[in-house]
C-alpha positions as CSV (number, residue, x, y, z in Angstrom):
1,X,-106.2,122.0,226.1
2,X,-103.3,120.0,225.6
3,X,-104.9,117.3,227.7
4,X,-108.1,117.0,225.5
5,X,-105.8,117.4,222.4
6,X,-103.9,114.2,223.6
7,X,-107.0,112.4,224.3
8,X,-108.4,113.3,220.8
9,X,-105.2,112.2,219.3
10,X,-105.5,109.2,221.4
11,X,-109.0,108.5,219.9
12,X,-108.1,109.0,216.2
13,X,-105.2,106.4,216.4
14,X,-107.5,103.2,215.4
15,X,-108.9,105.2,212.4
16,X,-105.7,106.1,211.3
17,X,-104.4,102.4,211.4
18,X,-107.7,101.3,209.6
19,X,-107.4,103.7,206.8
20,X,-103.9,102.3,205.5
21,X,-105.3,98.7,205.6
22,X,-108.5,99.9,203.6
23,X,-105.9,101.5,201.1
24,X,-103.8,98.4,201.0
25,X,-106.9,96.4,200.1
26,X,-107.9,98.9,197.3
27,X,-104.5,98.9,196.0
28,X,-104.7,94.8,196.0
29,X,-108.0,95.0,194.5
30,X,-107.0,97.6,191.9
31,X,-103.6,95.4,191.2
32,X,-104.9,91.8,191.5
33,X,-108.9,91.8,191.6
34,X,-109.3,91.2,187.7
35,X,-106.6,88.8,187.7
36,X,-108.2,86.8,190.7
37,X,-111.6,87.1,189.4
38,X,-110.5,85.9,185.8
39,X,-108.7,83.0,187.6
40,X,-112.0,82.0,189.5
41,X,-114.0,82.5,186.2
42,X,-111.4,80.1,184.4
43,X,-111.1,77.8,187.0
44,X,-115.2,77.7,187.1
45,X,-115.2,77.2,183.4
46,X,-112.6,74.6,183.8
47,X,-114.5,72.5,186.3
48,X,-117.7,72.8,184.4
49,X,-115.7,71.6,181.0
50,X,-114.4,68.7,183.2
51,X,-117.7,67.5,184.3
52,X,-119.4,67.7,180.9
53,X,-116.2,65.9,179.5
54,X,-116.8,63.3,182.2
55,X,-120.5,62.8,181.7
56,X,-119.8,62.5,177.8
57,X,-117.0,59.9,178.4
58,X,-119.4,58.0,180.8
59,X,-122.4,58.1,178.1
60,X,-120.1,57.2,175.4
61,X,-118.9,54.3,177.6
62,X,-122.2,53.0,178.3
63,X,-123.1,53.6,174.8
64,X,-120.1,51.5,173.7
65,X,-120.9,48.7,176.4
66,X,-124.6,48.2,175.3
67,X,-123.5,48.0,171.7
68,X,-120.9,45.4,172.5
69,X,-123.5,43.4,174.6
70,X,-126.1,43.7,171.8
71,X,-123.5,42.4,169.3
72,X,-122.2,39.8,171.6
73,X,-125.5,38.5,173.1
74,X,-126.7,36.4,170.0
75,X,-123.1,35.1,169.6
76,X,-123.2,34.0,173.4
77,X,-126.7,32.7,172.9
78,X,-125.7,30.7,170.0
79,X,-122.4,29.2,171.7
80,X,-124.8,28.3,174.8
81,X,-127.3,26.7,172.3
82,X,-124.3,24.9,170.7
83,X,-123.2,23.6,174.0
84,X,-126.5,22.5,175.1
85,X,-127.1,20.3,171.8
86,X,-123.5,19.0,172.3
87,X,-124.1,18.1,175.6
88,X,-127.6,16.7,174.6
89,X,-126.0,14.7,171.8
90,X,-123.3,13.2,174.0
91,X,-125.9,12.2,176.6
92,X,-127.8,10.4,173.8
93,X,-124.7,9.0,172.4
94,X,-123.9,7.7,176.1
95,X,-127.4,6.2,176.4
96,X,-127.2,4.4,173.0
97,X,-124.1,2.8,173.9
98,X,-125.2,1.8,177.3
99,X,-128.5,0.5,175.6
100,X,-126.2,-1.3,173.1
101,X,-124.0,-2.7,175.7
102,X,-127.0,-3.9,177.9
103,X,-128.6,-5.7,174.7
104,X,-125.4,-7.2,173.6
105,X,-124.7,-8.4,177.2
106,X,-128.2,-10.0,177.6
107,X,-127.8,-11.5,174.3
108,X,-124.6,-13.0,174.8
109,X,-126.0,-14.3,178.5
110,X,-129.0,-15.9,176.6
111,X,-126.6,-17.5,174.2
112,X,-124.3,-19.0,177.0
113,X,-127.6,-20.1,178.8
114,X,-128.9,-21.8,175.6
115,X,-125.6,-23.6,175.2
116,X,-125.5,-24.8,178.8
117,X,-129.0,-25.8,178.6
118,X,-128.2,-27.7,175.5
119,X,-125.2,-29.3,176.7
120,X,-127.3,-30.3,179.9
121,X,-130.1,-31.7,178.0
122,X,-127.6,-33.7,175.9
123,X,-126.0,-35.0,179.0
124,X,-129.3,-35.8,180.5
125,X,-130.1,-37.8,177.4
126,X,-127.1,-39.4,177.2
127,X,-127.3,-40.6,180.9
128,X,-131.0,-41.9,180.2
129,X,-129.7,-43.6,177.3
130,X,-126.8,-45.2,179.3
131,X,-129.1,-46.2,182.1
132,X,-131.7,-47.9,179.6
133,X,-128.9,-49.8,177.9
134,X,-127.5,-50.6,181.6
135,X,-131.1,-52.0,182.5
136,X,-131.4,-54.0,179.0
137,X,-127.8,-55.5,179.5
138,X,-128.7,-56.5,183.0
139,X,-131.9,-58.2,181.8
140,X,-130.1,-60.0,179.1
141,X,-127.4,-60.9,181.7
142,X,-130.1,-62.3,184.2
143,X,-131.9,-64.2,181.3
144,X,-128.7,-65.7,180.1
145,X,-127.5,-66.7,183.8
146,X,-131.0,-68.1,184.1
147,X,-130.5,-70.3,181.1
148,X,-126.9,-71.5,182.4
149,X,-128.8,-72.4,185.9
150,X,-131.3,-74.3,184.2
151,X,-129.0,-76.1,182.0
152,X,-126.8,-76.9,184.7
153,X,-129.9,-78.2,186.7
154,X,-130.9,-80.1,184.0
155,X,-127.8,-81.7,183.8
156,X,-127.4,-82.5,187.5
157,X,-130.6,-84.1,187.3
158,X,-129.5,-86.0,184.4
159,X,-126.3,-87.1,186.0
160,X,-128.1,-88.0,189.3
161,X,-130.6,-90.2,187.3
162,X,-127.9,-91.9,185.0
163,X,-124.5,-92.2,184.3
164,X,-123.7,-90.4,181.1
165,X,-120.9,-91.1,178.6
166,X,-118.0,-89.0,178.4
167,X,-119.2,-87.7,174.9
168,X,-122.7,-86.6,176.3
169,X,-120.8,-84.9,179.4
170,X,-118.6,-83.2,177.1
171,X,-121.3,-81.9,175.0
172,X,-123.4,-80.6,178.0
173,X,-120.0,-78.8,179.2
174,X,-119.6,-77.4,175.7
175,X,-123.3,-76.2,175.8
176,X,-122.8,-74.4,179.0
177,X,-119.7,-72.8,178.0
178,X,-121.6,-71.5,174.9
179,X,-124.3,-70.1,176.7
180,X,-121.9,-68.4,179.2
181,X,-120.1,-66.9,176.5
182,X,-123.2,-65.7,174.8
183,X,-124.3,-64.1,178.2
184,X,-120.9,-62.5,178.2
185,X,-121.2,-61.5,174.6
186,X,-124.6,-60.0,175.3
187,X,-123.3,-58.0,178.2
188,X,-120.5,-56.5,176.3
189,X,-122.8,-55.7,173.3
190,X,-124.9,-53.8,175.8
191,X,-122.1,-51.9,176.9
192,X,-120.7,-50.9,173.6
193,X,-124.5,-50.2,172.5
194,X,-124.7,-47.6,175.4
195,X,-121.4,-46.1,174.5
196,X,-122.4,-45.6,171.1
197,X,-125.9,-44.0,171.9
198,X,-123.8,-41.5,174.1
């Protein structure tokens, strides 16, 4: 019997060990169970409140951003419109300045060309007048020289035909001198006249 009793005692050892553990769990449940459950409940409530507050803050933030955008949008659009108008005005002013500068440049170039053309026309007219006066002077000179040649030829013929008195020879030479002087005066007058025309 003692052997069986020993075997029975050996079988009851785990049950004996489990019973104190259950008792300890029961003791802990009795002592801290309510506190742990209350702590878990409070933690859950705190998490829920944090989530709700975070959602409220996010919604409020989005609402404020939307309100700010709605207030700033007209001002931004107004500024953009002003910038576009100023840019267009500056471009128009630059185009106007460019147009005026081009017109002034063309007008000044036309005036300079007109003055140059006028001077060129005057120079050509003066040169034509000078050539005409020179041609007339040359014609008068040729005519005077022809008269002198004719007078000399006549004098030579007279000298060849008969002897002339000293007085007649002096008169003849005086006439030739006068004709030569007249030819010189014609050339001088022609030169002066050409100069006056210029």
